[in-house]
N, C-alpha and C positions, 0 to 999 in steps of 0.2 A: 275896664274895671281905669279908676287914677291911682295913680299916683301921688308919694308922700317923703316929703325929705324930712327924716327921724337922725337930729345930732344925739350922738353914743359915743363914747369917750370907746367904748367893746361891745362889738354885736356878734355872739351865740350864739351858734347853726347850730339848733338838737336841745330838744327836748330831754335828755337821758339825763338814767344814772349820772357822766359826764361833766352831759351840757349844763344841768341843773346847779350841783356842786361846784362849778366853776363858777356862775350866772352870779351864784350869792354867793362863792367866795369876793370874787370882782367885788361883787355890790356894799361885801364890810372893806369894801379899800375904802371905799368910796370912790369906786368910777362912775359914772351914767354908765347901765347893763342893758343894750336892750334883745329878751330870748326871742332864739325865731325859732319854731317847731310848725311839721308838715301839719300837727292838728291842733284845732283847737282848747284850752282847758279843758278838765268839762271837773264838775267840785264831787264825782261820785267815781273819781279818776280807780278806786280798788274795792271796786263791787268788781265781786269774782267773775265774771259775762265782760271785759274787758282789763281784769289783770294783766300784765302779760309774767309769762312764769315762766323763765329764763331767772338758767341764777346765774349769780355773778360773785368772783371767785373774787377778797376782798382782804392783802394784808392786811398782817399788823398796826403798822402806822399809817397806809392808808384807812382805815375804822376811828384811829385815834381823830386823824386827820377830819375825817365824815363825821363827827361823835364832835369834836369843835365846832362848826360850824352849828 
């Protein structure tokens, strides 16, 4: 395994709803963001056999923030 040094302003660990939202918000603030996920991203993330069935409770304020992103 080789090591690589990555220069970044922020490292976000986790590519779930919270991690992706945080990474996007910081990117929009023009910070250099590195997203670290356990699995490689897939173009077919919304296919039925791969979709995460968990339900999220999102407050109206959070919904507005996510829409803004």
